[in-house]
C-alpha positions in Angstrom: 109.5 93.4 73.2 111.2 96.0 75.0 109.8 95.3 78.2 112.4 92.3 78.6 115.0 94.3 78.3 114.2 94.8 82.4 114.1 91.1 82.5 117.7 90.7 81.5 118.6 93.8 83.3 117.3 91.5 86.8 118.7 88.3 85.7 122.4 90.2 85.2 122.7 91.4 88.0 120.9 88.7 90.2 123.8 86.6 88.5 127.0 89.1 89.0 126.2 89.8 92.6 125.0 85.5 93.5 128.8 85.1 91.8 130.6 87.7 94.0 129.4 86.5 97.1 129.4 83.3 96.6 133.1 83.3 94.3 134.4 81.4 91.3 137.2 81.1 89.5 138.5 80.5 85.4 141.1 79.1 85.1 141.9 80.3 81.2 141.0 84.0 82.1 143.3 83.9 85.2 140.3 85.3 86.9 139.6 84.0 91.0 136.8 85.8 92.8 137.7 84.3 96.3 133.6 85.4 97.3 132.3 84.9 101.0 132.6 81.7 103.5 129.1 81.1 104.1 127.3 81.9 107.2 129.8 84.7 107.1 127.8 88.1 107.4 129.2 92.1 107.3 127.3 95.5 108.1 126.7 97.8 105.3 124.3 100.2 107.3 125.0 99.4 110.5 122.6 96.2 111.4 119.9 97.3 110.1 121.3 96.7 106.2 124.0 93.2 106.6 125.3 91.4 103.7 125.1 88.0 104.4 125.8 84.7 102.8 123.5 81.6 102.9 122.4 79.4 100.6 118.6 78.4 100.3 117.4 75.2 99.6 114.0 75.9 98.6 111.5 78.9 97.6 112.1 82.7 98.0 112.7 84.0 101.5 113.7 80.4 102.3 110.4 78.9 102.7 110.0 75.4 101.3 107.9 73.4 99.3 107.2 70.5 98.0 111.1 69.4 97.6 113.6 70.4 95.5 113.0 69.1 91.8 109.4 69.8 92.0 110.6 73.6 92.7 112.6 73.7 89.7 110.1 72.3 87.2 107.3 74.5 88.7 109.9 77.5 88.7 110.6 76.1 84.5 107.0 75.9 83.8 106.0 79.4 85.5 108.5 81.1 83.6 107.7 80.1 80.1 103.7 81.0 81.2 104.5 84.5 81.8 107.0 85.1 79.2 103.9 83.7 77.3 101.5 85.6 78.5 103.6 89.1 78.5 103.6 88.3 74.8 100.2 88.1 74.5 99.5 91.0 76.8 102.7 93.4 74.6 100.1 96.0 73.8 98.8 96.1 77.4 99.3 99.3 79.9 103.2 100.1 80.3 102.7 99.2 84.3 101.3 96.2 83.5 104.0 94.4 81.3 106.9 95.9 84.3 105.3 93.9 86.9 105.1 90.7 85.2 108.9 91.4 83.6 110.1 92.2 87.3 108.3 89.0 87.9 109.8 86.8 85.2 113.8 87.8 85.6 113.2 87.2 89.7 112.0 83.8 88.3 115.1 82.9 85.4 117.4 84.3 88.5 116.4 82.2 90.7 116.0 79.4 88.4 120.2 79.7 87.2 120.7 78.7 90.6 118.7 75.8 90.8 119.0 73.8 87.3 122.9 75.3 87.2 124.9 76.0 90.6 125.1 72.1 91.6 127.0 71.0 88.8 128.8 74.6 88.0 130.3 74.6 91.9 130.5 70.9 92.1 127.8 70.9 95.0 125.2 68.9 93.5 123.4 67.4 90.3 121.5 69.2 87.3 118.2 70.8 88.9 119.7 70.5 92.3 121.6 73.6 93.1 121.2 75.9 95.9 119.7 79.5 95.4 122.2 82.0 96.6 120.9 84.3 99.5 122.5 87.9 100.6 120.6 90.8 101.7 120.0 91.0 105.8 117.4 93.4 106.9 116.6 94.3 110.3 113.2 93.5 111.5 110.7 94.9 113.9 110.4 92.4 117.4 108.2 89.6 116.5 106.7 87.2 119.0 103.5 85.8 117.8 101.5 82.5 118.2 105.4 80.4 118.7 106.9 82.6 116.0 109.7 84.6 116.9 111.7 87.0 114.1 114.2 90.2 114.6 115.2 90.2 111.1 113.4 89.8 107.9 114.5 86.2 105.9 117.4 86.4 103.6 117.1 87.4 100.1 118.3 88.3 97.0 118.0 90.5 94.2 115.9 87.9 92.3 113.1 87.3 95.2 113.0 91.7 95.7 112.3 91.7 91.5 109.6 89.0 91.9 108.0 91.1 95.4 108.2 94.3 93.5 106.6 92.4 90.7 103.3 91.3 92.9 103.2 95.0 94.5 102.6 96.8 91.2 99.9 94.2 90.3 98.3 95.0 93.6 98.4 98.1 92.7 97.1 98.4 89.6 95.3 95.6 89.0 92.4 97.8 87.6 94.5 98.2 84.5 93.4 94.6 83.4 89.9 94.9 83.9 88.7 98.7 83.6 89.2 98.4 79.4 87.1 95.3 79.9 84.8 96.8 81.8 84.5 100.0 79.1 83.8 97.4 76.0 81.3 96.8 77.5 79.9 100.1 79.0 80.3 101.6 75.2 78.7 98.3 73.6 75.7 98.8 72.1 72.6 97.6 72.6 69.7 96.2 70.8 66.4 95.9 71.7 63.2 94.8 70.1 60.2 97.2 70.9 57.8 95.4 73.1 54.0 95.8 71.8 51.8 96.1 73.9 49.3 93.6 74.3 45.9 94.4 72.5 43.1 96.4 74.4 39.5 94.5 74.7 38.4 97.7 72.5 40.6 97.6 69.5 39.6 93.3 69.7 35.9 94.5 69.1 37.1 96.9 66.2 38.8 94.0 64.5 36.3 91.4 65.2 33.4 94.2 63.4 36.0 95.2 60.4 36.1 91.1 59.7 32.4 91.1 59.7 31.8 93.9 57.3 35.1 92.7 54.7 32.7 90.9 51.3 33.8 87.2 51.5 
């Protein structure tokens, strides 16, 4: 399935940028990248777009639900499910497969953080790593029902990939249903001709014929 190249590209770009932001060291290659200090923020397009390093123990966009281990296990099974489903619909429309490939790439990208980053960076055990977020975008002022926000929650490439995939599915969801509808519409309908009940005159004629027939 060539569409998985999209998934691989998302994972690659996501992990490369995360490592550059967080910083890493490979002693035997004499390679050291200092990365950014946690909480540091640098303008890229003025105040509209900033590079801000935070670590997220929860879901995408800073959401938290069910605990860290639950999120990690859920992400593993979700990724496996998407991969299997993507294989089953490998003959479907390209845009549908592209959407699922983007969602799968994003899920795997953040899953790597949760599963391995705690061990790699000596900050926790397996399955208890934190997701690296760094894209900080300005947001219109929101003050509603006690919620006040001036910037969008900091996210990463994996989050953006999942969001783009979901949007594509919403925009092209008919690609899922139209083939089934067309199949139903084109299916031949076989009906048996209805036989109208005999009229009183026919019943009388049949009775007379039966009386004239010699026994």
